[in-house]
mmCIF file as Biopython writes it, N, C-alpha, C and O atoms, coordinates in Angstrom:
data_model
#
loop_
_atom_site.group_PDB
_atom_site.id
_atom_site.type_symbol
_atom_site.label_atom_id
_atom_site.label_alt_id
_atom_site.label_comp_id
_atom_site.label_asym_id
_atom_site.label_entity_id
_atom_site.label_seq_id
_atom_site.pdbx_PDB_ins_code
_atom_site.Cartn_x
_atom_site.Cartn_y
_atom_site.Cartn_z
_atom_site.occupancy
_atom_site.B_iso_or_equiv
_atom_site.auth_seq_id
_atom_site.auth_asym_id
_atom_site.pdbx_PDB_model_num
ATOM 1   N N  . MET A ? 1  ? 32.069  -6.454  22.263 1.0 0.0 1  A 1 
ATOM 2   C CA . MET A ? 1  ? 32.182  -7.021  20.926 1.0 0.0 1  A 1 
ATOM 3   C C  . MET A ? 1  ? 31.344  -8.287  20.813 1.0 0.0 1  A 1 
ATOM 4   O O  . MET A ? 1  ? 30.790  -8.583  19.754 1.0 0.0 1  A 1 
ATOM 5   N N  . GLU A ? 2  ? 31.256  -9.036  21.920 1.0 0.0 2  A 1 
ATOM 6   C CA . GLU A ? 2  ? 30.469  -10.270 21.896 1.0 0.0 2  A 1 
ATOM 7   C C  . GLU A ? 2  ? 28.996  -9.994  21.656 1.0 0.0 2  A 1 
ATOM 8   O O  . GLU A ? 2  ? 28.313  -10.760 20.978 1.0 0.0 2  A 1 
ATOM 9   N N  . LYS A ? 3  ? 28.509  -8.886  22.221 1.0 0.0 3  A 1 
ATOM 10  C CA . LYS A ? 3  ? 27.102  -8.533  22.034 1.0 0.0 3  A 1 
ATOM 11  C C  . LYS A ? 3  ? 26.814  -8.219  20.571 1.0 0.0 3  A 1 
ATOM 12  O O  . LYS A ? 3  ? 25.763  -8.588  20.046 1.0 0.0 3  A 1 
ATOM 13  N N  . LEU A ? 4  ? 27.736  -7.548  19.927 1.0 0.0 4  A 1 
ATOM 14  C CA . LEU A ? 4  ? 27.563  -7.213  18.516 1.0 0.0 4  A 1 
ATOM 15  C C  . LEU A ? 4  ? 27.532  -8.475  17.667 1.0 0.0 4  A 1 
ATOM 16  O O  . LEU A ? 4  ? 26.681  -8.598  16.786 1.0 0.0 4  A 1 
ATOM 17  N N  . ILE A ? 5  ? 28.420  -9.393  17.903 1.0 0.0 5  A 1 
ATOM 18  C CA . ILE A ? 5  ? 28.459  -10.654 17.153 1.0 0.0 5  A 1 
ATOM 19  C C  . ILE A ? 5  ? 27.186  -11.451 17.412 1.0 0.0 5  A 1 
ATOM 20  O O  . ILE A ? 5  ? 26.613  -12.037 16.492 1.0 0.0 5  A 1 
ATOM 21  N N  . SER A ? 6  ? 26.749  -11.470 18.663 1.0 0.0 6  A 1 
ATOM 22  C CA . SER A ? 6  ? 25.505  -12.167 19.001 1.0 0.0 6  A 1 
ATOM 23  C C  . SER A ? 6  ? 24.315  -11.527 18.282 1.0 0.0 6  A 1 
ATOM 24  O O  . SER A ? 6  ? 23.444  -12.221 17.758 1.0 0.0 6  A 1 
ATOM 25  N N  . TYR A ? 7  ? 24.297  -10.208 18.268 1.0 0.0 7  A 1 
ATOM 26  C CA . TYR A ? 7  ? 23.220  -9.488  17.587 1.0 0.0 7  A 1 
ATOM 27  C C  . TYR A ? 7  ? 23.194  -9.831  16.100 1.0 0.0 7  A 1 
ATOM 28  O O  . TYR A ? 7  ? 22.128  -10.101 15.546 1.0 0.0 7  A 1 
ATOM 29  N N  . ILE A ? 8  ? 24.348  -9.821  15.458 1.0 0.0 8  A 1 
ATOM 30  C CA . ILE A ? 8  ? 24.435  -10.127 14.024 1.0 0.0 8  A 1 
ATOM 31  C C  . ILE A ? 8  ? 23.989  -11.561 13.755 1.0 0.0 8  A 1 
ATOM 32  O O  . ILE A ? 8  ? 23.282  -11.814 12.779 1.0 0.0 8  A 1 
ATOM 33  N N  . ASN A ? 9  ? 24.392  -12.496 14.601 1.0 0.0 9  A 1 
ATOM 34  C CA . ASN A ? 9  ? 23.978  -13.886 14.419 1.0 0.0 9  A 1 
ATOM 35  C C  . ASN A ? 9  ? 22.467  -14.035 14.568 1.0 0.0 9  A 1 
ATOM 36  O O  . ASN A ? 9  ? 21.832  -14.755 13.796 1.0 0.0 9  A 1 
ATOM 37  N N  . HIS A ? 10 ? 21.893  -13.361 15.554 1.0 0.0 10 A 1 
ATOM 38  C CA . HIS A ? 10 ? 20.440  -13.416 15.727 1.0 0.0 10 A 1 
ATOM 39  C C  . HIS A ? 10 ? 19.711  -12.773 14.545 1.0 0.0 10 A 1 
ATOM 40  O O  . HIS A ? 10 ? 18.662  -13.253 14.114 1.0 0.0 10 A 1 
ATOM 41  N N  . ALA A ? 11 ? 20.277  -11.690 14.031 1.0 0.0 11 A 1 
ATOM 42  C CA . ALA A ? 11 ? 19.675  -11.030 12.878 1.0 0.0 11 A 1 
ATOM 43  C C  . ALA A ? 11 ? 19.695  -11.945 11.654 1.0 0.0 11 A 1 
ATOM 44  O O  . ALA A ? 11 ? 18.723  -11.987 10.899 1.0 0.0 11 A 1 
ATOM 45  N N  . LYS A ? 12 ? 20.787  -12.674 11.452 1.0 0.0 12 A 1 
ATOM 46  C CA . LYS A ? 12 ? 20.863  -13.616 10.333 1.0 0.0 12 A 1 
ATOM 47  C C  . LYS A ? 12 ? 19.819  -14.716 10.472 1.0 0.0 12 A 1 
ATOM 48  O O  . LYS A ? 12 ? 19.196  -15.115 9.489  1.0 0.0 12 A 1 
ATOM 49  N N  . ILE A ? 13 ? 19.630  -15.203 11.690 1.0 0.0 13 A 1 
ATOM 50  C CA . ILE A ? 13 ? 18.629  -16.253 11.932 1.0 0.0 13 A 1 
ATOM 51  C C  . ILE A ? 13 ? 17.233  -15.730 11.612 1.0 0.0 13 A 1 
ATOM 52  O O  . ILE A ? 13 ? 16.437  -16.419 10.973 1.0 0.0 13 A 1 
ATOM 53  N N  . GLU A ? 14 ? 16.938  -14.508 12.059 1.0 0.0 14 A 1 
ATOM 54  C CA . GLU A ? 14 ? 15.613  -13.934 11.804 1.0 0.0 14 A 1 
ATOM 55  C C  . GLU A ? 14 ? 15.395  -13.666 10.321 1.0 0.0 14 A 1 
ATOM 56  O O  . GLU A ? 14 ? 14.295  -13.883 9.812  1.0 0.0 14 A 1 
ATOM 57  N N  . ILE A ? 15 ? 16.422  -13.198 9.621  1.0 0.0 15 A 1 
ATOM 58  C CA . ILE A ? 15 ? 16.296  -12.949 8.176  1.0 0.0 15 A 1 
ATOM 59  C C  . ILE A ? 15 ? 16.033  -14.250 7.433  1.0 0.0 15 A 1 
ATOM 60  O O  . ILE A ? 15 ? 15.304  -14.257 6.441  1.0 0.0 15 A 1 
ATOM 61  N N  . SER A ? 16 ? 16.611  -15.340 7.894  1.0 0.0 16 A 1 
ATOM 62  C CA . SER A ? 16 ? 16.385  -16.616 7.213  1.0 0.0 16 A 1 
ATOM 63  C C  . SER A ? 16 ? 14.947  -17.104 7.381  1.0 0.0 16 A 1 
ATOM 64  O O  . SER A ? 16 ? 14.491  -17.947 6.608  1.0 0.0 16 A 1 
ATOM 65  N N  . LYS A ? 17 ? 14.225  -16.590 8.378  1.0 0.0 17 A 1 
ATOM 66  C CA . LYS A ? 17 ? 12.828  -16.972 8.605  1.0 0.0 17 A 1 
ATOM 67  C C  . LYS A ? 17 ? 11.851  -16.187 7.738  1.0 0.0 17 A 1 
ATOM 68  O O  . LYS A ? 17 ? 10.691  -16.573 7.599  1.0 0.0 17 A 1 
ATOM 69  N N  . VAL A ? 18 ? 12.319  -15.093 7.160  1.0 0.0 18 A 1 
ATOM 70  C CA . VAL A ? 18 ? 11.444  -14.220 6.368  1.0 0.0 18 A 1 
ATOM 71  C C  . VAL A ? 18 ? 11.090  -14.907 5.054  1.0 0.0 18 A 1 
ATOM 72  O O  . VAL A ? 18 ? 11.949  -15.479 4.384  1.0 0.0 18 A 1 
ATOM 73  N N  . ILE A ? 19 ? 9.819   -14.840 4.703  1.0 0.0 19 A 1 
ATOM 74  C CA . ILE A ? 19 ? 9.365   -15.375 3.420  1.0 0.0 19 A 1 
ATOM 75  C C  . ILE A ? 19 ? 9.104   -14.182 2.499  1.0 0.0 19 A 1 
ATOM 76  O O  . ILE A ? 19 ? 8.160   -13.420 2.709  1.0 0.0 19 A 1 
ATOM 77  N N  . PHE A ? 20 ? 9.934   -14.030 1.498  1.0 0.0 20 A 1 
ATOM 78  C CA . PHE A ? 20 ? 9.795   -12.915 0.580  1.0 0.0 20 A 1 
ATOM 79  C C  . PHE A ? 20 ? 8.779   -13.270 -0.504 1.0 0.0 20 A 1 
ATOM 80  O O  . PHE A ? 20 ? 8.708   -14.422 -0.931 1.0 0.0 20 A 1 
ATOM 81  N N  . PRO A ? 21 ? 7.987   -12.282 -0.955 1.0 0.0 21 A 1 
ATOM 82  C CA . PRO A ? 21 ? 6.973   -12.567 -1.977 1.0 0.0 21 A 1 
ATOM 83  C C  . PRO A ? 21 ? 7.597   -12.861 -3.335 1.0 0.0 21 A 1 
ATOM 84  O O  . PRO A ? 21 ? 8.689   -12.393 -3.656 1.0 0.0 21 A 1 
ATOM 85  N N  . THR A ? 22 ? 6.874   -13.645 -4.114 1.0 0.0 22 A 1 
ATOM 86  C CA . THR A ? 22 ? 7.326   -13.941 -5.475 1.0 0.0 22 A 1 
ATOM 87  C C  . THR A ? 22 ? 6.967   -12.764 -6.383 1.0 0.0 22 A 1 
ATOM 88  O O  . THR A ? 22 ? 6.240   -11.854 -5.983 1.0 0.0 22 A 1 
ATOM 89  N N  . LYS A ? 23 ? 7.483   -12.800 -7.594 1.0 0.0 23 A 1 
ATOM 90  C CA . LYS A ? 23 ? 7.166   -11.740 -8.548 1.0 0.0 23 A 1 
ATOM 91  C C  . LYS A ? 23 ? 5.670   -11.698 -8.834 1.0 0.0 23 A 1 
ATOM 92  O O  . LYS A ? 23 ? 5.088   -10.622 -8.974 1.0 0.0 23 A 1 
ATOM 93  N N  . LEU A ? 24 ? 5.056   -12.866 -8.919 1.0 0.0 24 A 1 
ATOM 94  C CA . LEU A ? 24 ? 3.618   -12.928 -9.190 1.0 0.0 24 A 1 
ATOM 95  C C  . LEU A ? 24 ? 2.824   -12.298 -8.045 1.0 0.0 24 A 1 
ATOM 96  O O  . LEU A ? 24 ? 1.865   -11.567 -8.291 1.0 0.0 24 A 1 
ATOM 97  N N  . GLN A ? 25 ? 3.204   -12.566 -6.819 1.0 0.0 25 A 1 
ATOM 98  C CA . GLN A ? 25 ? 2.507   -11.981 -5.667 1.0 0.0 25 A 1 
ATOM 99  C C  . GLN A ? 25 ? 2.669   -10.464 -5.632 1.0 0.0 25 A 1 
ATOM 100 O O  . GLN A ? 25 ? 1.723   -9.742  -5.316 1.0 0.0 25 A 1 
ATOM 101 N N  . VAL A ? 26 ? 3.854   -9.989  -5.952 1.0 0.0 26 A 1 
ATOM 102 C CA . VAL A ? 26 ? 4.088   -8.544  -5.983 1.0 0.0 26 A 1 
ATOM 103 C C  . VAL A ? 26 ? 3.246   -7.903  -7.068 1.0 0.0 26 A 1 
ATOM 104 O O  . VAL A ? 26 ? 2.642   -6.853  -6.854 1.0 0.0 26 A 1 
ATOM 105 N N  . ARG A ? 27 ? 3.205   -8.533  -8.233 1.0 0.0 27 A 1 
ATOM 106 C CA . ARG A ? 27 ? 2.422   -8.020  -9.352 1.0 0.0 27 A 1 
ATOM 107 C C  . ARG A ? 27 ? 0.936   -7.978  -9.000 1.0 0.0 27 A 1 
ATOM 108 O O  . ARG A ? 27 ? 0.257   -6.994  -9.292 1.0 0.0 27 A 1 
ATOM 109 N N  . GLN A ? 28 ? 0.426   -9.044  -8.372 1.0 0.0 28 A 1 
ATOM 110 C CA . GLN A ? 28 ? -0.977  -9.094  -7.986 1.0 0.0 28 A 1 
ATOM 111 C C  . GLN A ? 28 ? -1.305  -8.042  -6.934 1.0 0.0 28 A 1 
ATOM 112 O O  . GLN A ? 28 ? -2.354  -7.402  -7.007 1.0 0.0 28 A 1 
ATOM 113 N N  . ALA A ? 29 ? -0.433  -7.860  -5.970 1.0 0.0 29 A 1 
ATOM 114 C CA . ALA A ? 29 ? -0.654  -6.847  -4.935 1.0 0.0 29 A 1 
ATOM 115 C C  . ALA A ? 29 ? -0.634  -5.446  -5.540 1.0 0.0 29 A 1 
ATOM 116 O O  . ALA A ? 29 ? -1.458  -4.604  -5.184 1.0 0.0 29 A 1 
ATOM 117 N N  . PHE A ? 30 ? 0.299   -5.198  -6.449 1.0 0.0 30 A 1 
ATOM 118 C CA . PHE A ? 30 ? 0.364   -3.900  -7.120 1.0 0.0 30 A 1 
ATOM 119 C C  . PHE A ? 30 ? -0.923  -3.635  -7.889 1.0 0.0 30 A 1 
ATOM 120 O O  . PHE A ? 30 ? -1.473  -2.536  -7.819 1.0 0.0 30 A 1 
ATOM 121 N N  . PHE A ? 31 ? -1.406  -4.634  -8.623 1.0 0.0 31 A 1 
ATOM 122 C CA . PHE A ? 31 ? -2.628  -4.472  -9.406 1.0 0.0 31 A 1 
ATOM 123 C C  . PHE A ? 31 ? -3.818  -4.206  -8.488 1.0 0.0 31 A 1 
ATOM 124 O O  . PHE A ? 31 ? -4.648  -3.348  -8.788 1.0 0.0 31 A 1 
ATOM 125 N N  . ALA A ? 32 ? -3.909  -4.929  -7.378 1.0 0.0 32 A 1 
ATOM 126 C CA . ALA A ? 32 ? -5.015  -4.728  -6.437 1.0 0.0 32 A 1 
ATOM 127 C C  . ALA A ? 32 ? -4.981  -3.319  -5.851 1.0 0.0 32 A 1 
ATOM 128 O O  . ALA A ? 32 ? -6.017  -2.659  -5.766 1.0 0.0 32 A 1 
ATOM 129 N N  . VAL A ? 33 ? -3.818  -2.860  -5.454 1.0 0.0 33 A 1 
ATOM 130 C CA . VAL A ? 33 ? -3.687  -1.504  -4.903 1.0 0.0 33 A 1 
ATOM 131 C C  . VAL A ? 33 ? -4.034  -0.468  -5.963 1.0 0.0 33 A 1 
ATOM 132 O O  . VAL A ? 33 ? -4.723  0.511   -5.674 1.0 0.0 33 A 1 
ATOM 133 N N  . PHE A ? 34 ? -3.566  -0.675  -7.172 1.0 0.0 34 A 1 
ATOM 134 C CA . PHE A ? 34 ? -3.845  0.260   -8.260 1.0 0.0 34 A 1 
ATOM 135 C C  . PHE A ? 34 ? -5.344  0.362   -8.530 1.0 0.0 34 A 1 
ATOM 136 O O  . PHE A ? 34 ? -5.874  1.458   -8.712 1.0 0.0 34 A 1 
ATOM 137 N N  . VAL A ? 35 ? -6.022  -0.778  -8.554 1.0 0.0 35 A 1 
ATOM 138 C CA . VAL A ? 35 ? -7.466  -0.785  -8.803 1.0 0.0 35 A 1 
ATOM 139 C C  . VAL A ? 35 ? -8.211  -0.077  -7.670 1.0 0.0 35 A 1 
ATOM 140 O O  . VAL A ? 35 ? -9.098  0.738   -7.928 1.0 0.0 35 A 1 
ATOM 141 N N  . VAL A ? 36 ? -7.864  -0.377  -6.436 1.0 0.0 36 A 1 
ATOM 142 C CA . VAL A ? 36 ? -8.552  0.243   -5.298 1.0 0.0 36 A 1 
ATOM 143 C C  . VAL A ? 36 ? -8.328  1.750   -5.282 1.0 0.0 36 A 1 
ATOM 144 O O  . VAL A ? 36 ? -9.270  2.511   -5.063 1.0 0.0 36 A 1 
ATOM 145 N N  . VAL A ? 37 ? -7.103  2.186   -5.510 1.0 0.0 37 A 1 
ATOM 146 C CA . VAL A ? 37 ? -6.809  3.627   -5.525 1.0 0.0 37 A 1 
ATOM 147 C C  . VAL A ? 37 ? -7.562  4.311   -6.657 1.0 0.0 37 A 1 
ATOM 148 O O  . VAL A ? 37 ? -8.084  5.411   -6.475 1.0 0.0 37 A 1 
ATOM 149 N N  . THR A ? 38 ? -7.626  3.679   -7.817 1.0 0.0 38 A 1 
ATOM 150 C CA . THR A ? 38 ? -8.342  4.255   -8.953 1.0 0.0 38 A 1 
ATOM 151 C C  . THR A ? 38 ? -9.830  4.382   -8.657 1.0 0.0 38 A 1 
ATOM 152 O O  . THR A ? 38 ? -10.433 5.421   -8.926 1.0 0.0 38 A 1 
ATOM 153 N N  . VAL A ? 39 ? -10.420 3.331   -8.106 1.0 0.0 39 A 1 
ATOM 154 C CA . VAL A ? 39 ? -11.857 3.359   -7.801 1.0 0.0 39 A 1 
ATOM 155 C C  . VAL A ? 39 ? -12.164 4.422   -6.747 1.0 0.0 39 A 1 
ATOM 156 O O  . VAL A ? 39 ? -13.128 5.176   -6.886 1.0 0.0 39 A 1 
ATOM 157 N N  . VAL A ? 40 ? -11.359 4.483   -5.711 1.0 0.0 40 A 1 
ATOM 158 C CA . VAL A ? 40 ? -11.599 5.478   -4.653 1.0 0.0 40 A 1 
ATOM 159 C C  . VAL A ? 40 ? -11.434 6.894   -5.197 1.0 0.0 40 A 1 
ATOM 160 O O  . VAL A ? 40 ? -12.228 7.776   -4.870 1.0 0.0 40 A 1 
ATOM 161 N N  . SER A ? 41 ? -10.421 7.121   -6.015 1.0 0.0 41 A 1 
ATOM 162 C CA . SER A ? 41 ? -10.215 8.468   -6.560 1.0 0.0 41 A 1 
ATOM 163 C C  . SER A ? 41 ? -11.347 8.862   -7.507 1.0 0.0 41 A 1 
ATOM 164 O O  . SER A ? 41 ? -11.769 10.019  -7.514 1.0 0.0 41 A 1 
ATOM 165 N N  . LEU A ? 42 ? -11.844 7.914   -8.305 1.0 0.0 42 A 1 
ATOM 166 C CA . LEU A ? 42 ? -12.991 8.212   -9.174 1.0 0.0 42 A 1 
ATOM 167 C C  . LEU A ? 42 ? -14.239 8.502   -8.355 1.0 0.0 42 A 1 
ATOM 168 O O  . LEU A ? 42 ? -15.008 9.401   -8.695 1.0 0.0 42 A 1 
ATOM 169 N N  . PHE A ? 43 ? -14.445 7.757   -7.287 1.0 0.0 43 A 1 
ATOM 170 C CA . PHE A ? 43 ? -15.584 7.994   -6.404 1.0 0.0 43 A 1 
ATOM 171 C C  . PHE A ? 43 ? -15.498 9.381   -5.774 1.0 0.0 43 A 1 
ATOM 172 O O  . PHE A ? 43 ? -16.489 10.112  -5.744 1.0 0.0 43 A 1 
ATOM 173 N N  . LEU A ? 44 ? -14.323 9.746   -5.273 1.0 0.0 44 A 1 
ATOM 174 C CA . LEU A ? 44 ? -14.170 11.066  -4.662 1.0 0.0 44 A 1 
ATOM 175 C C  . LEU A ? 44 ? -14.327 12.179  -5.692 1.0 0.0 44 A 1 
ATOM 176 O O  . LEU A ? 44 ? -14.876 13.235  -5.379 1.0 0.0 44 A 1 
ATOM 177 N N  . ALA A ? 45 ? -13.855 11.959  -6.906 1.0 0.0 45 A 1 
ATOM 178 C CA . ALA A ? 45 ? -14.032 12.956  -7.967 1.0 0.0 45 A 1 
ATOM 179 C C  . ALA A ? 45 ? -15.510 13.125  -8.294 1.0 0.0 45 A 1 
ATOM 180 O O  . ALA A ? 45 ? -15.972 14.245  -8.509 1.0 0.0 45 A 1 
ATOM 181 N N  . LEU A ? 46 ? -16.250 12.030  -8.334 1.0 0.0 46 A 1 
ATOM 182 C CA . LEU A ? 46 ? -17.690 12.088  -8.594 1.0 0.0 46 A 1 
ATOM 183 C C  . LEU A ? 46 ? -18.406 12.844  -7.484 1.0 0.0 46 A 1 
ATOM 184 O O  . LEU A ? 46 ? -19.258 13.687  -7.763 1.0 0.0 46 A 1 
ATOM 185 N N  . ILE A ? 47 ? -18.078 12.560  -6.245 1.0 0.0 47 A 1 
ATOM 186 C CA . ILE A ? 47 ? -18.677 13.264  -5.113 1.0 0.0 47 A 1 
ATOM 187 C C  . ILE A ? 47 ? -18.354 14.758  -5.194 1.0 0.0 47 A 1 
ATOM 188 O O  . ILE A ? 47 ? -19.213 15.593  -4.912 1.0 0.0 47 A 1 
ATOM 189 N N  . ASP A ? 48 ? -17.127 15.096  -5.576 1.0 0.0 48 A 1 
ATOM 190 C CA . ASP A ? 48 ? -16.719 16.497  -5.704 1.0 0.0 48 A 1 
ATOM 191 C C  . ASP A ? 48 ? -17.524 17.204  -6.785 1.0 0.0 48 A 1 
ATOM 192 O O  . ASP A ? 48 ? -17.969 18.336  -6.592 1.0 0.0 48 A 1 
ATOM 193 N N  . VAL A ? 49 ? -17.712 16.543  -7.916 1.0 0.0 49 A 1 
ATOM 194 C CA . VAL A ? 49 ? -18.480 17.147  -9.009 1.0 0.0 49 A 1 
ATOM 195 C C  . VAL A ? 49 ? -19.931 17.348  -8.583 1.0 0.0 49 A 1 
ATOM 196 O O  . VAL A ? 49 ? -20.515 18.398  -8.850 1.0 0.0 49 A 1 
ATOM 197 N N  . ILE A ? 50 ? -20.509 16.360  -7.929 1.0 0.0 50 A 1 
ATOM 198 C CA . ILE A ? 50 ? -21.906 16.468  -7.482 1.0 0.0 50 A 1 
ATOM 199 C C  . ILE A ? 50 ? -22.058 17.596  -6.465 1.0 0.0 50 A 1 
ATOM 200 O O  . ILE A ? 50 ? -22.996 18.389  -6.550 1.0 0.0 50 A 1 
ATOM 201 N N  . MET A ? 51 ? -21.145 17.667  -5.512 1.0 0.0 51 A 1 
ATOM 202 C CA . MET A ? 51 ? -21.246 18.720  -4.500 1.0 0.0 51 A 1 
ATOM 203 C C  . MET A ? 51 ? -21.003 20.101  -5.109 1.0 0.0 51 A 1 
ATOM 204 O O  . MET A ? 51 ? -21.662 21.064  -4.719 1.0 0.0 51 A 1 
ATOM 205 N N  . SER A ? 52 ? -20.084 20.212  -6.043 1.0 0.0 52 A 1 
ATOM 206 C CA . SER A ? 52 ? -19.824 21.498  -6.692 1.0 0.0 52 A 1 
ATOM 207 C C  . SER A ? 52 ? -21.038 21.946  -7.497 1.0 0.0 52 A 1 
ATOM 208 O O  . SER A ? 52 ? -21.413 23.118  -7.469 1.0 0.0 52 A 1 
ATOM 209 N N  . ALA A ? 53 ? -21.652 21.006  -8.215 1.0 0.0 53 A 1 
ATOM 210 C CA . ALA A ? 53 ? -22.828 21.351  -9.019 1.0 0.0 53 A 1 
ATOM 211 C C  . ALA A ? 53 ? -23.994 21.750  -8.124 1.0 0.0 53 A 1 
ATOM 212 O O  . ALA A ? 53 ? -24.693 22.722  -8.411 1.0 0.0 53 A 1 
ATOM 213 N N  . SER A ? 54 ? -24.206 21.011  -7.045 1.0 0.0 54 A 1 
ATOM 214 C CA . SER A ? 54 ? -25.333 21.336  -6.156 1.0 0.0 54 A 1 
ATOM 215 C C  . SER A ? 54 ? -25.090 22.648  -5.426 1.0 0.0 54 A 1 
ATOM 216 O O  . SER A ? 54 ? -26.037 23.386  -5.156 1.0 0.0 54 A 1 
ATOM 217 N N  . LEU A ? 55 ? -23.854 22.946  -5.107 1.0 0.0 55 A 1 
ATOM 218 C CA . LEU A ? 55 ? -23.539 24.192  -4.434 1.0 0.0 55 A 1 
ATOM 219 C C  . LEU A ? 55 ? -23.695 25.376  -5.378 1.0 0.0 55 A 1 
ATOM 220 O O  . LEU A ? 55 ? -24.171 26.435  -4.967 1.0 0.0 55 A 1 
ATOM 221 N N  . SER A ? 56 ? -23.305 25.214  -6.631 1.0 0.0 56 A 1 
ATOM 222 C CA . SER A ? 56 ? -23.440 26.313  -7.583 1.0 0.0 56 A 1 
ATOM 223 C C  . SER A ? 56 ? -24.907 26.573  -7.931 1.0 0.0 56 A 1 
ATOM 224 O O  . SER A ? 56 ? -25.253 27.689  -8.318 1.0 0.0 56 A 1 
ATOM 225 N N  . VAL A ? 57 ? -25.768 25.574  -7.801 1.0 0.0 57 A 1 
ATOM 226 C CA . VAL A ? 57 ? -27.202 25.786  -8.016 1.0 0.0 57 A 1 
ATOM 227 C C  . VAL A ? 57 ? -27.773 26.590  -6.868 1.0 0.0 57 A 1 
ATOM 228 O O  . VAL A ? 57 ? -28.633 27.445  -7.079 1.0 0.0 57 A 1 
ATOM 229 N N  . LEU A ? 58 ? -27.313 26.333  -5.662 1.0 0.0 58 A 1 
ATOM 230 C CA . LEU A ? 58 ? -27.822 27.036  -4.483 1.0 0.0 58 A 1 
ATOM 231 C C  . LEU A ? 58 ? -27.332 28.487  -4.402 1.0 0.0 58 A 1 
ATOM 232 O O  . LEU A ? 58 ? -28.027 29.352  -3.869 1.0 0.0 58 A 1 
ATOM 233 N N  . ILE A ? 59 ? -26.156 28.742  -4.922 1.0 0.0 59 A 1 
ATOM 234 C CA . ILE A ? 59 ? -25.581 30.093  -4.768 1.0 0.0 59 A 1 
ATOM 235 C C  . ILE A ? 59 ? -25.940 30.990  -5.935 1.0 0.0 59 A 1 
ATOM 236 O O  . ILE A ? 59 ? -25.540 32.154  -5.965 1.0 0.0 59 A 1 
#
């Protein structure tokens, strides 16, 4: 039982050291991820269209 209590106390100490992001930081990170995913998906779609068109010309 002592080990469990010690574990819980150590966990509380470690949780108190965590710095949680603010709403603004979360919003900025979400926007950055959204922009990067959008750009990459548009790039891959463009590559797909180019390869499909070039392949259909060859066949």
